[in-house]
N, C-alpha and C positions, 0 to 999 in steps of 0.2 A: 060722500063724507059722513053719511048717517051712521050712527053707532047704535041705533035701536036694534034690538034683536031678542032672541029667546035665551033664557037660562034654563038649563036642563033641570027637570024635577029630580029630587034626590034619588028616587028609586031607579030611574032610567040612567042617571049618572053613575050610580053605584054598579048597576048591571054592566054598563059599558066598561068601567074600569076593571071589574072582576074578570071580564073575558078578554081584556086587551092583551095583544101580543107585545105592544110597545106603546108608551105614553109620551107624548110631547107636551111639556109644560112651558107655556109662554107667559112670562110674568111682567106685570107693570113695574116700572122702575121707581119704586118707593119702598119704604120699610114695611108697609102693610103687604105689598105684593110679594116681597122677599119672604116674609114670614109665612104667608099663605102657601107659596110654592114649596118652602122648606117642609112644612107640615105634610103636604101631599107627597113630596119626594120621599120623605122618611117612611110614610105609610106604604108606598109602592115598594121601597127597598125591603121592608118587613115582609111583604107578600112575594118578594122575589120577582117583581114585574119590572122589566127593563124600562128605563126612562131617560129623557134628556131634558135639562132645564136651560132655557134661554131667557134673556131679559130684553124687552122691547121698550125703547125710550118714548115712543109716540104711538098713537093709535095706528098710524100708517105702517110703522115697523111691525107691530104685532099682527096686523091684518095681512101683510105680505107673507109673514111666516105661516099664518094659518092657511093661506092659499097654496103653499107648497104641497104638491100632491103627496098624500100619505101612502104608505104601503098598506096592503090588505091586512086588517086586524089592528091597525094603529088607531089610537084615540088621541085627540088634541084637547088639552085643557088650557083655556085662556083666562088668566087672572088679570082682570081689568077690561075696559071696553075695547071693542074691535068692530070693524065695519060688519054690518049684518050680512052683506053679500058674500063675505069671506067664509061664512059658516058652511059646514058640511053636516051630514047626519051623524058624524062621529066627533062633533065639537061640543065640548062642555064649557060653559061660560060662568065665571065667578066675577061679576062686574065690580062689586065693591064700591058702589057710589052712594047708595042709601045707608049702608052699614059697612064696616070694615070687611074687606075680602077675607081677612083671616078668620072671621066668624063663619063665613060660608065654607071655608076650607075645613074648619073644625067639624062642622056638621057632616061634611062628606067623608072625612076621615073616620068619624065614629060610625057612619053607615057601613064603612068597610071593615068594621070590627077592630080598629086600631085605636089605642088610647093616645090622644094628641099630647105633645109636650106642653104643659100648662104655662111654663115660663116663656117659651117662644110665642105661644098664642097670645098671652097677655102683652108681651112686648109689641107684637103686631097690632094689637088693639090700641095701645098707646101711640104707636107710630101713625095709626089711622085717625088720631084725634079724639079718642074716647078715654074715659077713666077706667083703670083696672078695678074690677069688682062691681061696676055699675051695670044695671039692667041684666042682660042675658050673659054677662061675663062673671056674674056672682059665683057660679059654681066652679069656674076656672080658678078664681082666686081662692076659694075655700079649699079646693083640691091642692093647690100649690102650698097653702099654709099648713094643711094637715100633713103633707109629705115633707115639710121642712125645706121646701125649695125657695120660699120667700119669707121674709120677716120684716115687719115695719119697724123703722128706727128713725131717730132724729137725723137731720142733715138735709142734703139736697140731692136730687136725682142726677147722678153723673155716672159714666161708665168706669172710671178709675177709682182705685182706693185712695190715691193722693187727691185731696180736694182742690189743690191749686191747679194741677193739670186738668182735672175734670171740669172745673168751673171756667177756666180760661178759654177752653175750646168748645164748650157746650153751645149748641144752637137752641137749647131749651131755656137759656137764661140770657138776659141782656142787661148789663150794668156798665158803669163808666170804664171799668177795667177789662171788659170782655175782649178776648183776642190777644191779651198781653199777659203772659205768665208772671213777669216781674211785678206788674201793677197789681195783679191778682194776689200774689204772695204778700205784698205790702198791705193790701186791703184786709187780708185775713190774719195779719200778724198778731192782733190782740187775742185771737182764739186758737191759732195754730202756729207752732214754731218749727214745723217741718219734720217733727218726730212722729212717724206713722205708728210706731210701737206704743207710743203714749196717748194716741188719739182715742178718746173714750166718748161715751154718750153725751156728757156735758159739753165737751169740745164740739161735737157735731151739732148740738143744739145751738151753741153760740155762733158757729159758722152759719147755720141757717138764718139766725136772726140778723147777723151782719149783712148777709147777701140780700135778704128781704129789704132791709133799710136802704141799702145802696141802690137796689132796683127801683123802688118807689120814690126815693128821695131825689133822683136826678131831675133836672128841669124838663127833659124830653119825655119823661114817663107819662103815660096816659092812664086813665082809670082802669083800663083792662090789664095793666101791668100787675096790679095787686092781685087780681084773680089768677093770672097766669103763674106768677111765682108761687102763689099759695098751692097750686097743683103740683109744683116741683118739690115742695117741702115734705118732710116726713115720708121719705120714699120707701118703696118695698125693696129691701136688699135681697140679693140673689147669691147666697154664700157658696153654692155649688157651681155657679156659672163663671165663664171667663170674664164677664163684666159685672160691675159691682151692684147695679140696681136695674129694675125694669125700665125706668126712663132712660138709663144709660144704654141698655141694649137697644132700645128703640132709636136713640140718637145715632148709634153706630150703624144700624141697619139702614137708616135714612141716608147717611153719608155714603155707604158702600153702594147702594142702589143706583146712585147717580154718578159715582166716580169709578168704582171697581165692582161691577155687578157679579163677576165671576167669584171674587173673594166673598161678596155678600151671600151668594148662593151657597158657597162652602160653609160659611158661618151658620146659615139657617139650617143646614143639614147636620150641624154638630161637629164639624171638623175644626181642628186647632189652627186658626188663622189670626190669633189675637194680635200679634205684633203688627202684621200688615194692616189689619183692620183699624187699629188705633192710629197708625200713621196716616191713613186716609181720612179718618175722622178728624184728627187734629188739623190737617191741612184745610179741610173744608170749613171747619169752624173758624180758623184764623182768617181765611179769605172772606167769609161771610161777614164777620164783624168789621174787618177793614173796609169792605165795600160799603157797609151801612154807615160807617163813620164818615166817609167822604162823599156820601150820596147827596144828590139834589132832591128836593121834595116839593110836591104840590098838592093842594087839597081841593077837592071838588065835592059836590053833594053826594055822599055815599061812597066816595072813592078817594083813597090816599095814594099818590103816585111817588115812587122812589126810583130815581134814575141813577144807575151805576155804570162805571166804565169797565169794570172787570169784577167777576165774582159769580158765585152760584145763585142765580136769580131766585130759585125756589126757596132756598134757605133764607135769603134776604127778605123775600115777601112774607114768609112765615114768621120770622123774628119781628119784623115791623108790625104785622097784624097783631101779634101778641103783646108787644111792649111799646110801640111808637106811634101807632096809627090812631088818630081821633075819629076815623071812620071805620065802619065794620069790614070794609074790603080794601085790600092793598093790591096795587099793580106795580111790580118791580120790572123795570125796563133796562135791558143790557144791550150788548152788541149782537144783534140778530136773535136774541132770546127775550122772552118775557114770562112772567109768572104771576098768577093771581092767587091770593090767599084770603080767606074770609073767616071771621069769628062766628058766622051764622051757620046753622045746621042745614040750610037748604042746599040741595045738590047743585053743583056748578056746571054739569055737563052741557046743558043747552046754551048757557052763557058762553063758555069757552069755545064751543063749536061755532056759535054765532060770530064771535070775534074773529075766529079763523076764516070764516066765510067772507066777512067784510074786508079783512086784510087781503085775501086772495082776489077779491073783486076790484080792489083799488088799482091793480096793475093792468086791468083789461081796458082795451080801447072801447069807449062807449059806442062808437060808430061801426065797430067790427062785429061780424056775425060769429066769430070764434072767440075762445078764451085763451088763445095761444100766448097772449101777453100777460096772462094772469100771474100774480106772484105765487111762488111755491110756498105753501104754509103747511107745517105739520103741528099737531097739538096732542095733548094728553090731558086727562082729567082723572082726579082721584077724590078722596073724601075731603072736602073743603079746600081743594086746591086745583089749579090748572096750570098748564105749561104750553108755551107757544114757541116755535122755531121758524124763522122766516128769513127772507133776503135782507142782508145788512143795509141795503139801500133804502129800506122802508123808514120813513121819518117817524120819530117818537110820537109826534102829535097825531099821526094817523092811528096808532095803536091806542093812544089815550082816548081819542074820540070814539073809537069802536067800543072800548070797554065802558065808557061813560054811557053810551046809548043802551047798553044791554044789562048793566048792573043796577 
């Protein structure tokens, strides 16, 4: 189950890709992974190198695909962690745990002599939990600004021009009206009357203020809510893109990675899949907010537990960590799935793998010399998040105990 392993040095990775007859891109199922694979796929297309992109939901899925014997001259690029034993001499790994995988892809694309799309790169960074323009992304933002690809304006970071549609379904905002377009429309009525043609900077500024007040004013909001919503205000608009803001692009990529990875891959490569992408994004946002509304909760030292009957556990965990959790880490538990999200910058890889090991061990007979009765558990880990998939017979208390021990 170990995911420790090497990441190719830029020179060797570049050399391998330059001489590759075919490239297999195996991406982690999140917005960061989709953006990274999209950047690489576009660079390969520019160089007329044949490639294939697939998305692996768990470490085990990606590792199995890496193990598939390649043809001579093929190169495999894994975006996200995979079992070290699955590596071959022609495997390049962009782990994306200590920093967004998108930034590793940007480095590699530039080594290939291709200019990366700064909007996609910045959206991947946002999806990976970092701020656009911070640290090593400063040059990406400056490039996008100079080329007129982004511009900062008042308002909130959503993918749609219509603020009601965007805010009602966004997983980057949690307010009393989230998930309900009618309630969202009513909440914004003092600033927006539904006339998109008349929507100006003052209206957007008023909408941002109303949203911020509703977010922090609800009884369930935590101190972290003010900081989180602050990051969503005054977004970078993307006038040439299919979606309205960088944060909106990131939100759509996150939704597609978990629900329609094929559509997400097409979007990351610049294809026109806007309508299908928005449909998937709306459905995921609606389900996430509905699940959180009806969730049970429990608080432990360092861990906030959210129990849901149905819904996207990763989105629920992320929203709860950003807006509802009094603790730095959230465990969202569903039916055969769980997700961990954290506000801390420390990598979660060892923690999530440890939880998976503990869960797998709970099904084994202590007096048996084999682990044939062990519970089948798969997991994944990304920047500040983790995912677990396991037998539905596993009791929630077992998962909570394992997470408490390791967080």
